[in-house]
Every structure is written in C-alpha cells, then in structure tokens.
VEXDREN-2710 file (C-alpha; in Angstrom, 1 decimal):
% VEXDREN-2710
k/r/px/py/pz
1/MET/-0.3/0.0/-0.3
2/ARG/3.1/2.4/-0.1
3/LEU/2.5/3.6/-3.6
4/VAL/-0.8/3.8/-2.9
5/SER/-0.3/6.5/0.2
6/GLY/2.5/8.2/-2.1
7/LEU/-0.7/8.5/-4.8
8/GLY/-2.9/9.5/-2.3
9/LEU/-0.2/12.3/-0.3
10/ARG/0.3/13.5/-4.0
11/GLY/-3.4/13.9/-4.9
12/LEU/-3.7/15.8/-2.0
13/GLY/-0.6/18.3/-2.9
14/GLU/-2.3/18.5/-6.4
15/LEU/-5.5/19.7/-4.9
16/ASP/-3.8/22.2/-2.5
17/LEU/-2.1/23.9/-5.5
18/GLY/-4.8/23.3/-7.7
19/CYS/-7.0/25.3/-5.2
20/PHE/-5.2/27.4/-3.7
21/PRO/-2.0/27.9/-5.6
22/ASP/-0.9/31.6/-4.1
23/GLY/-1.1/29.9/-0.3
24/ASP/2.2/28.1/1.4
25/TRP/1.8/24.2/0.2
26/ASP/3.5/21.3/1.0
27/VAL/3.9/18.3/-1.8
28/PRO/5.1/15.0/-0.2
29/LEU/7.1/12.6/-2.2
30/PRO/6.8/9.8/0.0
31/LEU/9.0/7.1/-1.8
32/VAL/12.0/9.3/-2.1
33/GLU/11.2/10.6/1.6
34/GLU/11.2/14.3/0.6
35/ALA/9.2/17.1/-0.2
36/LEU/8.2/19.8/-1.9
37/THR/7.5/23.1/0.0
38/SER/6.4/26.9/-0.8
39/ALA/9.5/27.8/1.8
40/GLU/12.1/26.7/-0.4
41/MET/10.7/26.6/-4.0
42/HIS/9.2/29.5/-6.4
43/TYR/5.7/28.3/-8.1
44/GLU/3.9/30.0/-10.4
45/GLU/0.3/28.7/-11.1
46/THR/1.2/30.0/-14.9
47/TRP/3.4/27.6/-15.2
48/GLU/1.1/24.6/-15.5
49/PRO/-1.3/23.9/-18.5
50/ALA/-4.5/25.2/-19.1
51/SER/-6.4/21.7/-18.7
52/PRO/-7.1/19.3/-16.7
53/ALA/-7.7/22.0/-14.1
54/THR/-8.5/21.0/-10.6
55/THR/-12.3/19.8/-10.3
56/ALA/-14.4/17.1/-8.1
57/GLN/-13.1/14.3/-9.9
58/THR/-10.0/15.4/-8.5
59/TRP/-10.8/15.5/-5.7
60/VAL/-12.8/12.2/-5.2
61/ARG/-9.8/10.3/-6.4
62/ALA/-7.7/12.0/-3.6
63/PHE/-10.3/10.9/-1.5
64/ALA/-10.2/7.4/-2.7
65/LEU/-6.5/6.9/-2.5
66/CYS/-6.3/8.2/1.1
67/VAL/-9.1/5.9/2.4
68/ILE/-8.0/2.4/0.7
69/SER/-4.3/3.0/1.4
70/GLY/-5.3/4.3/5.2
71/LEU/-3.3/7.2/5.2
72/VAL/-6.9/9.0/5.9
73/TRP/-6.8/7.4/9.7
74/ASP/-3.2/9.6/9.9
75/ARG/-4.5/12.2/12.1
76/SER/-1.1/14.2/11.9
77/TRP/-2.5/14.8/8.1
78/VAL/-5.6/16.4/8.6
79/ILE/-7.5/15.0/5.6
80/GLY/-10.7/15.0/6.6
81/PRO/-10.8/18.8/7.5
82/LEU/-8.9/19.7/4.8
83/LEU/-11.0/17.9/2.2
84/ARG/-14.4/18.7/3.5
85/LYS/-13.6/22.2/4.5
86/ASP/-11.1/23.6/2.7
87/TYR/-10.6/21.5/-0.6
88/ALA/-14.7/20.9/-1.5
89/PRO/-15.7/24.8/-0.8
90/ALA/-13.0/25.5/-3.5
91/ILE/-13.9/23.4/-5.9
92/ARG/-18.0/23.9/-5.6
93/ASP/-17.1/27.7/-6.4
94/GLY/-15.1/27.0/-9.4
95/VAL/-11.4/27.2/-7.4
96/PRO/-12.2/30.9/-7.1
97/TYR/-8.1/31.7/-6.2
98/SER/-7.0/29.9/-9.7
99/LYS/-6.0/30.6/-12.8
100/ARG/-6.9/28.2/-14.5
101/GLU/-11.0/27.3/-15.5
102/SER/-12.6/24.5/-13.2
103/VAL/-16.1/23.0/-14.4
104/SER/-17.0/20.1/-12.6
105/ALA/-19.7/17.8/-13.9
106/PRO/-22.9/17.8/-11.8
107/ALA/-22.7/14.3/-11.3
108/ASP/-18.9/14.6/-10.1
109/LEU/-20.1/17.0/-8.0
110/ALA/-22.9/15.3/-6.2
111/GLU/-20.8/12.1/-5.4
112/MET/-18.2/14.6/-3.9
113/ASP/-20.9/15.9/-1.7
114/ALA/-21.8/12.7/-0.7
115/LEU/-18.4/11.5/0.2
116/CYS/-17.9/14.7/2.1
117/GLU/-20.1/13.4/4.6
118/TYR/-18.2/10.8/5.5
119/LEU/-15.5/12.8/6.3
120/THR/-15.6/13.5/10.5
121/ILE/-14.6/16.5/11.5
122/VAL/-14.9/18.1/15.3
123/GLN/-14.2/21.9/16.4
124/GLY/-11.1/22.0/18.3
125/ARG/-10.3/24.8/21.0
126/TYR/-9.1/26.9/18.3
127/PRO/-10.5/28.1/15.4
128/GLY/-10.2/25.4/12.2
129/ALA/-11.7/22.0/12.0
130/LEU/-10.1/18.7/13.4
131/PRO/-10.8/15.1/12.3
132/GLY/-13.2/13.1/14.2
133/PRO/-12.4/10.2/17.0
134/VAL/-12.0/8.1/14.0
135/PRO/-12.1/9.6/10.8
136/LEU/-14.7/8.1/9.0
137/ALA/-18.6/7.2/9.8
138/LYS/-21.4/6.4/8.5
139/PRO/-23.3/9.5/7.9
140/ASP/-26.8/10.2/9.2
141/THR/-30.2/9.7/7.7
142/GLU/-31.0/13.0/6.6
143/ALA/-26.9/13.5/5.1
144/ARG/-27.8/10.7/3.4
145/LEU/-31.0/11.5/2.3
146/ARG/-29.7/14.8/0.9
147/ALA/-26.7/12.7/-1.1
148/THR/-29.1/10.5/-2.7
149/GLU/-31.3/13.6/-3.8
150/ARG/-28.4/15.3/-5.1
151/LEU/-27.1/11.8/-7.2
152/ASP/-30.5/11.3/-8.2
153/ALA/-31.2/15.3/-9.2
154/VAL/-28.5/14.9/-12.3
155/GLY/-29.3/12.1/-14.1
156/ALA/-27.0/9.8/-15.7
157/VAL/-23.8/8.7/-13.3
158/ASP/-21.4/6.5/-13.9
159/ALA/-21.0/2.8/-12.5
160/ASP/-18.9/3.8/-9.3
161/GLN/-21.7/6.8/-8.5
162/ARG/-24.3/4.6/-8.8
163/LEU/-22.2/1.9/-6.2
164/LEU/-22.2/5.0/-4.1
165/ARG/-25.8/5.9/-4.2
166/VAL/-26.5/2.1/-3.7
167/LEU/-24.7/2.3/-0.2
168/LEU/-26.1/5.8/0.4
169/ASP/-29.4/3.4/1.1
170/ASP/-27.5/1.5/4.2
171/ASP/-28.9/-1.7/2.9
172/GLN/-26.5/-4.7/3.1
173/SER/-28.5/-7.0/1.5
174/ALA/-29.3/-4.3/-1.3
175/PHE/-25.6/-3.6/-1.5
176/GLU/-23.4/-6.9/-1.0
177/GLN/-24.1/-7.9/-4.6
178/ALA/-22.9/-4.5/-6.3
179/PRO/-19.0/-4.5/-6.1
180/ALA/-18.8/-7.8/-7.3
181/VAL/-20.8/-6.7/-10.1
182/ARG/-18.8/-3.5/-10.2
183/LEU/-15.4/-5.1/-10.5
184/LEU/-16.3/-7.7/-13.0
185/GLU/-17.5/-4.9/-15.3
186/HIS/-14.2/-3.4/-14.6
187/ARG/-11.6/-5.9/-15.4
188/ALA/-13.6/-6.8/-18.1
189/GLY/-13.3/-3.1/-19.5
190/VAL/-9.5/-2.9/-19.2
191/GLY/-8.8/-4.5/-21.8
192/THR/-5.5/-6.5/-23.0
193/ASP/-2.4/-3.6/-22.4
194/PRO/-4.3/-1.5/-19.9
195/MET/-2.6/2.2/-18.7
196/PRO/-1.0/1.3/-15.3
197/ARG/-3.1/3.7/-13.0
198/THR/-6.5/2.3/-14.6
199/LEU/-5.5/-1.4/-12.8
200/LEU/-6.8/-0.8/-9.4
201/PRO/-10.8/0.8/-9.1
202/VAL/-10.0/2.9/-6.8
203/ARG/-13.6/4.7/-6.6
204/THR/-15.1/1.5/-6.5
205/ALA/-12.6/0.1/-3.5
206/ALA/-13.0/2.9/-1.5
207/VAL/-16.9/2.8/-1.6
208/ALA/-15.9/-0.8/-0.5
209/ALA/-14.2/0.3/2.3
210/LEU/-16.7/3.1/3.5
211/ALA/-19.1/0.2/3.5
212/SER/-17.3/-2.0/6.1
213/LEU/-15.5/0.9/7.6
214/ALA/-18.3/3.5/8.2
215/HIS/-21.5/0.5/7.9
216/GLY/-19.3/-1.5/9.6
217/TRP/-20.5/-4.1/7.4
218/GLN/-18.7/-7.8/7.0
219/LEU/-18.8/-7.9/3.2
220/GLY/-18.7/-11.6/1.9
221/ILE/-16.7/-10.3/-1.7
222/ARG/-13.4/-12.0/-2.7
223/SER/-11.7/-10.4/-4.8
224/ALA/-7.8/-9.4/-5.3
225/TYR/-8.8/-6.0/-5.6
226/LEU/-10.4/-5.8/-2.5
227/PRO/-7.7/-7.1/0.3
228/ASP/-8.6/-7.7/4.0
229/SER/-6.6/-4.8/5.1
230/LEU/-8.6/-2.5/2.8
231/LEU/-11.9/-3.5/4.7
232/ARG/-10.5/-3.1/8.5
233/THR/-9.4/-0.3/10.0
234/PRO/-5.6/0.0/10.0
235/GLN/-2.8/-0.9/12.9
236/HIS/-0.6/1.5/13.5
END
C-alpha cells in the first residue's frame, strides 16, 4: 500500500496547488522521502497547462486513494478537514483563487458532496476543524437522504456513482453483490494492454471500504481488488 499512500499524498498536493496556488503548500514525495514546499521553492501557476484544471474528479480520486491506503487514519495529516472544509468548498466555487478555469460535472459534484458526509470533523479549542475520533463514519439519515437526492437529480451517473448511491440506502443485502458486479465490469473493461493507473479501481474500492469501515458491514466479497487489509481499520 506504500505506492497507493504516495499517490494519495500526491493527490492532496495537487488539490492544494490547484485550489490555493498562492498559499503555503507542501507536496510530499514519500517514495524518495522528500517534499516540495512553498518555503523552499517558487511556484507560478502560469507554468501549468491550462487543462486539466482541479475539479471534483480530482477531489474524488484523492479521497479514494487516502481511504484505501489507510492514509486518512493518520491524524497528523488532518485529511478529513482539508478535504471537507477547504478543498471541496473551493471546487464547488470553481477554484476562485486559481487562474485556471475549473468546471465540474454535476454528477461529480454530487459524488464529492456525498463522500464529504463520510468525513468526520470536530471543532477544536482554536479556530479550524480537526479530524473526528475516527476519520470515517456513516452519515446520519438526513445527510444520506440529501446525498441521494443530489445524485438522483443529476440524471446520468457512472458505475461508481451508482455504487455509491446503493451504499447510501444503507441496505447491506442490496449492496452486497453490487461491488462484485462492478469489479467484474472493471476487469472486463481494462483491455489487454491497460495503462498502469487504470488497473486499480480506486473509487470502487473506496466505496467498498466505506461499507466496511463506516457502515460496519462484513462483506462477503472475495476479490484481489479488495484485500482484507483494505476493509479493516489500519493498525498503527
């Protein structure tokens, strides 16, 4: 999972630079045990290509990688508050601090908003949010209803958004077979010479992890895409 953790940290770095390019930033490079920081490097947003800009898809992928790698459980990274209180609002507003145009598809925004509900945050003694006692929890009934209504309202959704929609109904028997079907679809769709980053269905795996870690279900799915370590709380 070290590589996945590295991709999760890279995803957070992309969100930080994409949402707040003129702010303080820290892009970890865990594979070489170094980091790029605003204190040590000069960065100009104009150096980046005009597209792709930071969108809700960027957020969802970073969320998924942080969940399946276990990185979200490391309180020192404050991942939940950053994703929910900093990056998601900026993306909803079209990343106003960036010179690059950001337009997110309605379905991607609805997916991001639904996943935000799983991130627990609490107010600390000082201004700013902190991670909750556990980083992930099942949203309450009202929050799940709002999330399902937003997903239903956007019309066409992709396979992983449909899977999330099933999870939000909080019905284990209805959900149980859905990830297995989705993983078979993914395996059939990757082709004979897939790009490396398409091999792992990170969004599917993240939704399955939420079913186990947030909803508390013991899933009967057996798949190399879903190792047992992904479906249980990491041991630190």
